[in-house]
C-alpha positions in Angstrom: 271.3 148.2 209.8 267.9 149.7 210.5 265.0 147.5 211.3 261.6 148.0 209.5 259.1 150.4 211.0 257.1 147.6 212.5 260.0 146.9 214.8 259.6 150.3 216.5 256.3 149.2 218.1 257.8 146.0 219.6 257.6 145.7 223.4 260.0 143.9 225.7 259.6 140.1 226.2 257.4 139.6 223.2 257.9 136.9 220.6 257.5 137.7 216.9 257.2 135.7 213.7 258.8 136.9 210.5 257.5 135.0 207.4 260.0 135.4 204.6 259.3 134.7 200.9 262.5 133.6 199.2 261.7 132.6 195.7 259.1 129.8 196.1 260.1 129.0 199.6 258.4 130.4 202.7 260.5 130.6 205.9 259.3 131.6 209.3 261.9 133.2 211.6 261.0 133.6 215.3 262.7 136.0 217.5 262.0 137.9 220.7 262.7 141.5 221.8 264.0 141.9 225.3 265.4 144.9 227.2 268.9 144.0 226.2 268.3 143.3 222.6 266.9 140.7 220.1 267.3 137.1 221.0 266.3 133.7 219.5 264.7 130.9 221.5 267.9 128.9 221.0 269.9 130.0 224.1 273.1 128.2 222.8 273.6 130.9 220.2 276.1 133.6 220.9 275.0 137.2 221.6 276.6 138.4 218.4 274.9 135.8 216.3 271.6 136.6 218.0 271.8 140.2 216.9 273.0 139.2 213.4 270.1 136.8 212.9 267.5 139.3 214.2 268.9 142.1 212.0 268.9 139.8 209.0 265.3 138.9 209.5 264.3 142.5 210.0 266.1 143.6 206.9 264.6 140.8 204.8 261.1 141.8 206.0 261.9 145.4 204.9 263.0 144.6 201.4 260.8 141.6 200.4 257.3 142.8 199.2 255.5 139.7 200.5 257.1 139.7 203.9 255.3 140.7 207.1 256.0 140.9 210.8 253.3 139.5 213.1 253.1 138.8 216.8 253.5 135.1 217.6 252.3 133.3 220.7 254.9 133.1 223.4 256.0 129.4 223.9 255.3 129.5 227.7 251.8 131.0 227.6 249.6 129.7 230.4 246.5 128.3 228.8 244.9 127.5 232.2 244.1 131.2 232.5 241.9 131.2 229.4 238.1 131.2 229.8 236.1 128.5 228.1 235.1 131.0 225.4 238.7 132.1 224.9 239.8 128.5 224.7 237.3 127.9 221.8 238.6 131.1 220.1 242.2 129.9 220.5 241.3 126.5 219.0 239.6 128.1 215.9 242.5 130.5 215.4 244.8 127.6 215.1 242.7 126.2 212.3 242.7 129.6 210.6 246.5 129.5 210.6 246.5 126.1 209.2 244.2 127.1 206.3 246.3 130.2 205.6 249.6 128.4 205.5 250.7 130.3 208.6 251.4 127.2 210.6 253.5 127.8 213.7 253.7 124.1 214.8 254.1 125.3 218.4 255.3 123.2 221.3 256.2 120.2 219.2 259.9 119.8 220.2 261.5 117.4 222.6 261.8 120.1 225.3 258.0 120.6 225.3 257.5 116.9 225.5 259.8 116.7 228.5 258.0 119.7 230.1 254.6 118.0 229.9 255.9 114.5 230.7 255.0 114.7 234.5 251.6 116.2 234.0 249.2 117.6 231.3 246.8 120.5 231.2 245.1 120.6 227.8 243.0 123.6 227.2 240.6 121.7 224.9 239.2 118.2 224.3 238.3 116.8 220.9 235.9 113.9 220.0 237.1 113.3 216.4 236.9 110.7 213.7 239.6 108.1 213.4 240.0 109.0 209.8 243.7 109.3 208.9 243.1 112.5 207.0 242.1 114.4 210.2 245.2 114.7 212.4 243.7 117.0 215.1 246.8 118.7 216.4 247.8 119.6 212.8 244.3 120.8 211.9 244.3 123.2 214.9 248.0 123.9 214.8 248.7 122.8 218.4 251.4 120.9 220.1 252.2 118.4 222.9 249.9 118.8 225.9 247.5 121.3 224.3 244.6 119.0 223.2 243.0 116.0 224.9 241.9 113.9 221.9 239.7 110.8 221.6 239.0 109.5 218.1 236.6 106.9 216.8 235.1 106.2 213.4 232.1 108.5 213.0 233.2 110.6 215.9 230.4 109.0 218.0 229.8 109.6 221.7 230.2 106.0 222.9 230.3 105.2 226.6 234.1 104.8 226.5 234.5 108.2 224.7 232.2 109.9 227.1 234.3 108.6 230.0 237.5 109.7 228.4 236.1 113.2 227.9 234.9 113.4 231.5 238.5 112.7 232.5 239.8 115.3 230.1 237.6 118.0 231.5 237.0 117.1 235.2 240.5 115.9 236.0 242.7 117.6 233.4 240.8 120.8 233.1 240.0 121.2 229.4 237.5 124.0 229.0 236.0 123.2 225.6 234.9 120.0 224.0 234.6 120.0 220.2 233.0 117.2 218.3 234.9 117.2 215.0 233.3 115.6 212.0 234.6 115.8 208.4 233.5 115.7 204.9 233.3 112.3 203.1 233.1 110.5 206.4 233.1 106.7 205.6 231.2 105.8 208.8 228.3 108.1 207.9 228.3 106.9 204.3 228.2 103.3 205.4 225.4 103.9 207.9 223.4 105.7 205.3 223.8 102.8 202.9 222.8 100.2 205.6 224.7 97.5 203.8 226.1 94.4 205.5 229.6 94.9 206.7 232.1 92.5 208.3 233.0 92.2 212.0 232.0 94.8 214.5 231.7 97.7 212.1 228.0 97.8 212.2 228.1 98.5 215.9 228.6 102.2 214.9 225.4 102.3 212.9 223.0 102.6 215.9 224.9 105.7 217.1 224.7 107.4 213.7 221.3 106.4 212.4 219.4 109.2 214.1 221.5 111.7 212.2 220.7 109.9 208.9 217.0 110.1 209.7 217.2 113.8 210.6 219.0 114.5 207.3 216.4 112.4 205.4 219.1 110.4 203.7 221.2 113.3 202.6 224.7 112.1 203.4 226.3 115.6 203.3 223.7 117.0 205.6 223.9 113.9 207.8 227.6 114.6 208.6 226.5 117.9 210.1 223.5 116.3 211.8 225.8 113.6 213.3 228.0 116.3 214.9 224.9 117.9 216.4 223.7 114.5 217.7 227.0 113.6 219.3 227.3 117.0 221.0 223.8 116.7 222.4 224.6 113.2 223.6 227.6 114.3 225.4 225.7 117.2 227.0 222.8 115.1 228.1 224.3 111.7 228.9 227.1 112.8 231.2 226.2 114.4 234.6 229.8 115.4 234.9 229.9 117.4 231.7 226.4 118.8 232.3 227.4 120.2 235.6 230.5 121.8 234.2 228.5 123.4 231.4 225.9 124.7 234.0 228.7 126.2 236.1 230.2 127.9 233.0 233.4 125.8 233.3 232.9 124.1 229.9 231.6 125.0 226.5 230.5 122.5 223.9 231.1 123.0 220.2 230.8 121.2 216.9 232.7 121.5 213.7 233.1 119.8 210.3 236.6 119.6 208.8 236.5 120.1 205.0 239.0 117.7 203.4 239.3 120.0 200.3 239.9 123.3 202.0 241.1 122.5 205.5 238.5 124.7 207.0 236.7 123.6 210.2 233.2 124.9 209.7 231.4 125.6 213.0 228.2 123.7 213.5 225.4 125.4 215.4 224.0 123.1 218.1 220.4 123.8 219.1 219.8 123.9 222.8 223.4 123.6 223.8 225.2 126.4 225.5 228.4 127.3 223.6 
């Protein structure tokens, strides 16, 4: 059975994703082309079944009008070789996949967990909100060991979070820090209202109020201003992070996750090297 024309351009040891549209169901089939033939990541499969599965995927892609063949990220890619700028691009590409419904859910199996159990080398660090609607690894389509994440209501740069991010970059080697806010953030809304709240909740207000003032009370704008504020705080309050930024070992970035669209909108940070 002949494979589609796209297969003729495949090179040895490259992994491919074949999204198949079967009725209302979308299925992603992963397979790799080696010198000896097509194989699947599951090494327990027989050689005959490997060829059969790959041929079936190729045939389906050839006959289904909505099918496509696109290169997929090899499971053993070495992220430590990425530059800070490339790390940021990789992060945002993951969000694009999430929004487009092209989720790969990479490196989320038990084998990957066992692989990173002795040590971790995340390529990016995130200061995100504790909101249950913003699961960072899903939003950026990453897996075990890829992201160093610290979360707190309002995604504020508290002393404890700054210390955590220093560890994530200086010790673990993350090359980009993104402060990730989101639409309809309860912490920003509460700070803007300035109403009395129970317990320790109001402790967050002092870290968010400057953003409320900059936005002149506009809550939607304040969410973006808060991201800017926290990035600036991280860049200026931590000598460790400031040194890494100056040496080109780290880039700072900001984003706002839209709860309706899933898009992470980049936030331009004045005076901060990105």
